[in-house]
PADOMI-377135 format. One record per residue (C-alpha): residue number from 1; residue in one letter; x, y, z. Coordinates in Angstrom, 2 decimals, decimal comma. Example, Ala and Ser with C-alpha at 12.3 -4.5 7.8 and 13.67 -1.06 7.14 Angstrom:
<nodes>
<node 1; A; <12,30; -4,50; 7,80>>;
<node 2; S; <13,67; -1,06; 7,14>>;
</nodes>
This chain:
<nodes>
<node 1; M; <20,93; 16,13; 8,19>>;
<node 2; Y; <17,18; 16,60; 7,81>>;
<node 3; T; <14,73; 16,51; 10,68>>;
<node 4; F; <11,18; 15,27; 10,22>>;
<node 5; C; <7,78; 14,95; 11,88>>;
<node 6; L; <5,38; 12,08; 11,24>>;
<node 7; V; <1,66; 12,63; 10,99>>;
<node 8; G; <0,24; 9,13; 11,37>>;
<node 9; S; <1,28; 6,09; 13,35>>;
<node 10; G; <0,03; 3,18; 11,25>>;
<node 11; N; <1,85; 0,50; 9,29>>;
<node 12; V; <3,43; 2,74; 6,64>>;
<node 13; A; <4,38; 5,47; 9,11>>;
<node 14; T; <5,97; 2,91; 11,43>>;
<node 15; H; <8,13; 1,33; 8,73>>;
<node 16; I; <9,19; 4,58; 7,07>>;
<node 17; G; <9,75; 6,41; 10,35>>;
<node 18; T; <11,83; 3,56; 11,74>>;
<node 19; A; <13,93; 3,31; 8,56>>;
<node 20; L; <14,57; 7,07; 8,46>>;
<node 21; S; <15,51; 7,10; 12,11>>;
<node 22; K; <18,00; 4,25; 11,54>>;
<node 23; A; <19,46; 6,33; 8,69>>;
<node 24; N; <20,20; 9,05; 11,29>>;
<node 25; L; <17,41; 11,42; 10,34>>;
<node 26; R; <16,02; 12,87; 13,55>>;
<node 27; C; <12,29; 12,65; 14,26>>;
<node 28; L; <11,00; 15,67; 16,18>>;
<node 29; G; <7,48; 14,39; 16,77>>;
<node 30; V; <4,76; 11,86; 15,96>>;
<node 31; M; <1,13; 12,94; 15,71>>;
<node 32; S; <-1,86; 10,57; 15,82>>;
<node 33; A; <-5,48; 11,09; 16,80>>;
<node 34; T; <-5,00; 8,21; 19,26>>;
<node 35; A; <-2,58; 9,13; 22,04>>;
<node 36; K; <-1,58; 5,52; 22,72>>;
<node 37; H; <-0,58; 4,98; 19,10>>;
<node 38; A; <1,32; 8,26; 18,87>>;
<node 39; E; <3,23; 7,52; 22,05>>;
<node 40; A; <4,05; 3,93; 21,04>>;
<node 41; L; <5,69; 4,99; 17,77>>;
<node 42; A; <7,27; 8,05; 19,37>>;
<node 43; R; <9,05; 5,81; 21,89>>;
<node 44; K; <10,56; 3,78; 19,05>>;
<node 45; L; <11,79; 6,96; 17,39>>;
<node 46; D; <12,98; 8,59; 20,64>>;
<node 47; T; <10,68; 11,56; 20,30>>;
<node 48; K; <7,38; 12,98; 21,57>>;
<node 49; G; <3,91; 11,72; 20,69>>;
<node 50; V; <1,07; 14,24; 20,32>>;
<node 51; T; <-2,58; 14,17; 19,27>>;
<node 52; R; <-2,97; 17,55; 17,56>>;
<node 53; V; <-1,14; 19,16; 14,65>>;
<node 54; E; <-0,67; 22,32; 16,72>>;
<node 55; E; <1,44; 20,35; 19,19>>;
<node 56; L; <4,02; 19,38; 16,58>>;
<node 57; P; <7,21; 21,48; 16,53>>;
<node 58; R; <7,38; 24,05; 13,72>>;
<node 59; T; <11,13; 23,61; 13,25>>;
<node 60; A; <11,23; 20,33; 11,30>>;
<node 61; D; <12,55; 20,27; 7,73>>;
<node 62; I; <10,00; 17,67; 6,60>>;
<node 63; Y; <6,42; 16,84; 7,59>>;
<node 64; L; <5,40; 13,41; 6,36>>;
<node 65; L; <1,69; 12,64; 6,20>>;
<node 66; S; <0,99; 8,91; 6,37>>;
<node 67; V; <-2,69; 8,64; 7,25>>;
<node 68; T; <-5,94; 7,32; 5,78>>;
<node 69; D; <-7,05; 8,88; 2,51>>;
<node 70; T; <-10,17; 10,29; 4,17>>;
<node 71; A; <-8,14; 12,12; 6,83>>;
<node 72; L; <-5,38; 13,39; 4,56>>;
<node 73; A; <-6,95; 16,53; 3,12>>;
<node 74; S; <-8,11; 17,86; 6,49>>;
<node 75; L; <-4,76; 17,23; 8,16>>;
<node 76; A; <-2,90; 18,73; 5,19>>;
<node 77; G; <-4,92; 21,92; 5,60>>;
<node 78; Q; <-4,04; 22,10; 9,28>>;
<node 79; L; <-0,36; 21,53; 8,55>>;
<node 80; C; <-0,31; 24,22; 5,86>>;
<node 81; R; <-1,41; 26,73; 8,50>>;
<node 82; H; <1,00; 25,45; 11,13>>;
<node 83; I; <4,38; 24,66; 9,61>>;
<node 84; A; <7,08; 27,07; 8,45>>;
<node 85; P; <6,91; 28,17; 4,80>>;
<node 86; D; <10,32; 26,69; 3,98>>;
<node 87; A; <9,43; 23,20; 5,31>>;
<node 88; V; <8,64; 20,40; 2,86>>;
<node 89; L; <5,22; 18,75; 3,18>>;
<node 90; L; <4,87; 15,21; 1,82>>;
<node 91; H; <2,32; 12,42; 1,79>>;
<node 92; T; <2,68; 8,67; 1,16>>;
<node 93; A; <-0,72; 7,89; -0,41>>;
<node 94; G; <-1,11; 6,15; -3,75>>;
<node 95; S; <-4,52; 7,50; -4,72>>;
<node 96; I; <-4,39; 11,12; -3,50>>;
<node 97; P; <-3,15; 13,90; -5,85>>;
<node 98; M; <-0,09; 15,84; -4,76>>;
<node 99; Q; <-2,03; 19,11; -5,02>>;
<node 100; T; <-4,11; 18,06; -2,01>>;
<node 101; L; <-1,17; 19,46; -0,01>>;
<node 102; S; <-1,57; 22,93; -1,56>>;
<node 103; P; <-1,27; 25,85; -0,96>>;
<node 104; H; <1,98; 25,02; 0,86>>;
<node 105; P; <4,83; 26,02; -1,50>>;
<node 106; H; <7,03; 22,90; -1,15>>;
<node 107; I; <5,02; 19,69; -1,51>>;
<node 108; G; <5,50; 16,18; -2,81>>;
<node 109; V; <4,70; 12,48; -2,64>>;
<node 110; L; <6,76; 9,51; -1,47>>;
<node 111; Y; <4,61; 6,47; -2,32>>;
<node 112; P; <5,99; 3,06; -1,33>>;
<node 113; L; <4,48; 0,29; -3,46>>;
<node 114; Q; <4,34; -2,46; -0,85>>;
<node 115; T; <2,09; -4,01; 1,77>>;
<node 116; F; <3,09; -3,14; 5,33>>;
<node 117; S; <2,35; -4,72; 8,71>>;
<node 118; R; <3,83; -3,37; 11,93>>;
<node 119; S; <4,48; -6,88; 13,23>>;
<node 120; R; <6,44; -7,99; 10,15>>;
<node 121; A; <10,01; -6,88; 9,39>>;
<node 122; L; <10,57; -5,49; 5,90>>;
<node 123; D; <13,70; -4,49; 4,00>>;
<node 124; M; <12,91; -0,99; 2,75>>;
<node 125; S; <15,64; -1,24; 0,12>>;
<node 126; D; <13,42; -3,73; -1,73>>;
<node 127; V; <10,42; -1,37; -1,75>>;
<node 128; P; <9,88; 0,61; -5,00>>;
<node 129; L; <9,32; 4,30; -4,32>>;
<node 130; F; <7,22; 6,46; -6,65>>;
<node 131; V; <7,89; 10,14; -6,11>>;
<node 132; E; <6,49; 13,48; -7,19>>;
<node 133; A; <7,62; 17,00; -6,30>>;
<node 134; S; <6,26; 20,51; -6,83>>;
<node 135; D; <9,65; 22,23; -7,06>>;
<node 136; E; <13,39; 21,67; -6,79>>;
<node 137; K; <13,45; 22,03; -3,01>>;
<node 138; A; <10,82; 19,32; -2,56>>;
<node 139; K; <12,51; 17,14; -5,20>>;
<node 140; E; <15,89; 17,35; -3,50>>;
<node 141; T; <14,32; 16,53; -0,14>>;
<node 142; I; <12,44; 13,50; -1,51>>;
<node 143; Q; <15,58; 12,19; -3,19>>;
<node 144; T; <17,42; 12,48; 0,13>>;
<node 145; L; <14,68; 10,51; 1,88>>;
<node 146; A; <14,63; 7,87; -0,85>>;
<node 147; S; <18,41; 7,53; -0,58>>;
<node 148; A; <18,12; 7,21; 3,21>>;
<node 149; L; <15,62; 4,38; 2,68>>;
<node 150; Q; <18,14; 2,81; 0,25>>;
<node 151; S; <15,45; 1,92; -2,26>>;
<node 152; K; <16,76; 0,09; -5,32>>;
<node 153; Q; <13,95; 1,49; -7,48>>;
<node 154; I; <13,00; 5,17; -7,39>>;
<node 155; R; <10,77; 6,53; -10,14>>;
<node 156; E; <9,18; 9,91; -10,74>>;
<node 157; T; <5,45; 9,63; -11,45>>;
<node 158; G; <2,53; 12,01; -11,76>>;
<node 159; S; <-0,62; 11,69; -9,69>>;
<node 160; G; <-2,52; 10,00; -12,54>>;
<node 161; E; <0,07; 7,28; -13,06>>;
<node 162; R; <0,34; 6,76; -9,30>>;
<node 163; L; <-3,43; 6,23; -9,09>>;
<node 164; I; <-3,19; 3,49; -11,72>>;
<node 165; L; <-0,35; 1,86; -9,76>>;
<node 166; H; <-2,45; 1,98; -6,61>>;
<node 167; L; <-5,45; 0,45; -8,37>>;
<node 168; A; <-3,30; -2,34; -9,80>>;
<node 169; A; <-1,82; -2,92; -6,34>>;
<node 170; V; <-5,31; -3,38; -4,88>>;
<node 171; F; <-5,97; -6,17; -7,39>>;
<node 172; A; <-2,54; -7,77; -6,93>>;
<node 173; C; <-2,37; -7,52; -3,16>>;
<node 174; N; <-5,64; -6,79; -1,38>>;
<node 175; F; <-7,90; -8,80; -3,67>>;
<node 176; S; <-5,53; -11,76; -3,92>>;
<node 177; N; <-5,17; -11,81; -0,13>>;
<node 178; N; <-8,96; -11,77; 0,19>>;
<node 179; M; <-9,10; -14,79; -2,11>>;
<node 180; L; <-6,61; -16,60; 0,13>>;
<node 181; H; <-8,70; -15,69; 3,17>>;
<node 182; S; <-11,85; -16,99; 1,46>>;
<node 183; A; <-10,12; -20,23; 0,51>>;
<node 184; A; <-8,93; -20,70; 4,10>>;
<node 185; L; <-12,47; -20,18; 5,42>>;
<node 186; L; <-13,82; -22,78; 3,00>>;
<node 187; L; <-11,30; -25,33; 4,21>>;
<node 188; K; <-11,99; -24,49; 7,84>>;
<node 189; R; <-15,71; -24,99; 7,21>>;
<node 190; Y; <-14,97; -28,61; 6,33>>;
<node 191; G; <-12,35; -29,20; 9,04>>;
<node 192; L; <-9,37; -29,00; 6,68>>;
<node 193; E; <-6,15; -27,15; 7,45>>;
<node 194; E; <-5,48; -24,00; 5,44>>;
<node 195; T; <-1,77; -24,89; 5,28>>;
<node 196; L; <-2,70; -27,57; 2,74>>;
<node 197; L; <-2,82; -24,76; 0,18>>;
<node 198; N; <0,66; -23,36; 0,94>>;
<node 199; P; <2,58; -25,26; -1,78>>;
<node 200; L; <-0,07; -24,26; -4,33>>;
<node 201; I; <0,03; -20,61; -3,29>>;
<node 202; Q; <3,83; -20,49; -3,42>>;
<node 203; E; <3,99; -22,05; -6,87>>;
<node 204; T; <1,17; -19,85; -8,18>>;
<node 205; M; <2,96; -16,63; -7,16>>;
<node 206; A; <6,37; -17,84; -8,30>>;
<node 207; K; <4,99; -18,90; -11,68>>;
<node 208; A; <3,12; -15,62; -12,20>>;
<node 209; M; <6,27; -13,60; -11,53>>;
<node 210; E; <8,47; -15,84; -13,68>>;
<node 211; M; <6,15; -16,46; -16,65>>;
<node 212; G; <3,67; -13,60; -16,35>>;
<node 213; A; <0,14; -13,99; -14,99>>;
<node 214; D; <-1,33; -14,10; -18,50>>;
<node 215; K; <0,79; -17,14; -19,41>>;
<node 216; S; <0,33; -19,04; -16,15>>;
<node 217; Q; <-3,46; -19,03; -15,70>>;
<node 218; T; <-4,90; -22,52; -15,11>>;
<node 219; G; <-8,17; -23,92; -13,80>>;
<node 220; P; <-11,70; -24,76; -14,98>>;
<node 221; A; <-12,58; -21,24; -16,17>>;
<node 222; V; <-9,65; -20,89; -18,58>>;
<node 223; R; <-10,25; -24,46; -19,82>>;
<node 224; G; <-13,94; -23,75; -20,34>>;
<node 225; D; <-14,86; -26,71; -18,12>>;
<node 226; H; <-18,51; -25,81; -17,53>>;
<node 227; N; <-19,30; -29,03; -15,65>>;
<node 228; V; <-16,76; -28,20; -12,94>>;
<node 229; L; <-17,82; -24,56; -12,83>>;
<node 230; S; <-21,44; -25,62; -12,35>>;
<node 231; R; <-20,58; -28,07; -9,58>>;
<node 232; H; <-18,56; -25,45; -7,72>>;
<node 233; L; <-21,34; -22,89; -8,01>>;
<node 234; S; <-23,94; -25,40; -6,86>>;
<node 235; L; <-21,85; -26,28; -3,81>>;
<node 236; L; <-21,45; -22,62; -2,83>>;
<node 237; E; <-25,17; -22,02; -3,28>>;
<node 238; E; <-26,08; -25,12; -1,24>>;
<node 239; E; <-23,77; -23,97; 1,55>>;
<node 240; G; <-25,56; -20,62; 1,69>>;
<node 241; L; <-22,57; -18,52; 0,62>>;
<node 242; P; <-24,05; -15,90; -1,74>>;
<node 243; S; <-21,06; -13,54; -1,59>>;
<node 244; L; <-18,59; -16,27; -2,55>>;
<node 245; T; <-20,99; -17,54; -5,20>>;
<node 246; E; <-21,03; -14,12; -6,84>>;
<node 247; V; <-17,25; -13,75; -6,53>>;
<node 248; Y; <-16,72; -17,19; -8,10>>;
<node 249; R; <-19,08; -16,41; -10,98>>;
<node 250; S; <-17,64; -12,96; -11,61>>;
<node 251; V; <-13,96; -13,94; -11,41>>;
<node 252; S; <-14,51; -17,01; -13,58>>;
<node 253; H; <-16,13; -14,78; -16,20>>;
<node 254; N; <-13,21; -12,35; -15,98>>;
<node 255; I; <-10,70; -15,20; -16,41>>;
<node 256; Q; <-12,52; -16,32; -19,55>>;
<node 257; Q; <-12,64; -12,79; -20,95>>;
<node 258; L; <-8,94; -12,17; -20,28>>;
<node 259; S; <-8,08; -15,57; -21,70>>;
<node 260; H; <-9,87; -14,76; -24,97>>;
<node 261; H; <-8,13; -11,38; -25,10>>;
<node 262; T; <-4,73; -13,02; -24,57>>;
<node 263; K; <-5,38; -15,57; -27,31>>;
<node 264; D; <-6,50; -12,84; -29,72>>;
<node 265; S; <-3,37; -10,83; -28,94>>;
<node 266; D; <-1,13; -13,84; -29,63>>;
<node 267; E; <-2,67; -14,53; -33,04>>;
</nodes>
């Protein structure tokens, strides 16, 4: 059975490391720039937490980089100089090319398309995994990890396609969550509970997944109801919310543009 080291101790590293450990893969070390974070995850995985790449054991079969995009290249360079030549070096990032891990001979990507929070349990078997490998050794290793995670959807993708997936995920997840946050703040501003929106949010997401987002768009922008749009914009401006005013204007315009495109495509 493979052994692995984790470089990173954030949300993705925590979920993947925990799932691999439960699948009886042995973790030999967790590295994080923050000792407290490294030690916290290391305790869960029954291993040692360290703060420098040089402190990681050189005997692991796999080194899994799960860190911020800005830190990845630097840490990959350090790992290339530290680990054994026959080890497999992987990262989990959606927007970073696999070749960032070069010149190590056995490299690859294991990108989980999901939003992760350490405090929230998640069934890894429901998480799609998009994988890329430089050679047969890396490919075999990644397939073993994907099988250990029991993912129901494993797909080979190049770095370009993975970048598009990551960009789409930002719109679908991060931006939509920001909209929910903004809506909650508006309600709070007027003393209304944000839970009032829960039935609407649930139906919106369910309808988009069932019918397709292009077929389920509603609201004043898609109807071309300029009176309502103007009243909403005036309210945001009167409340001194320039950022939300710009977001409202921009997104409404985008809804109208996409709506026209959809209609043209259907004709």
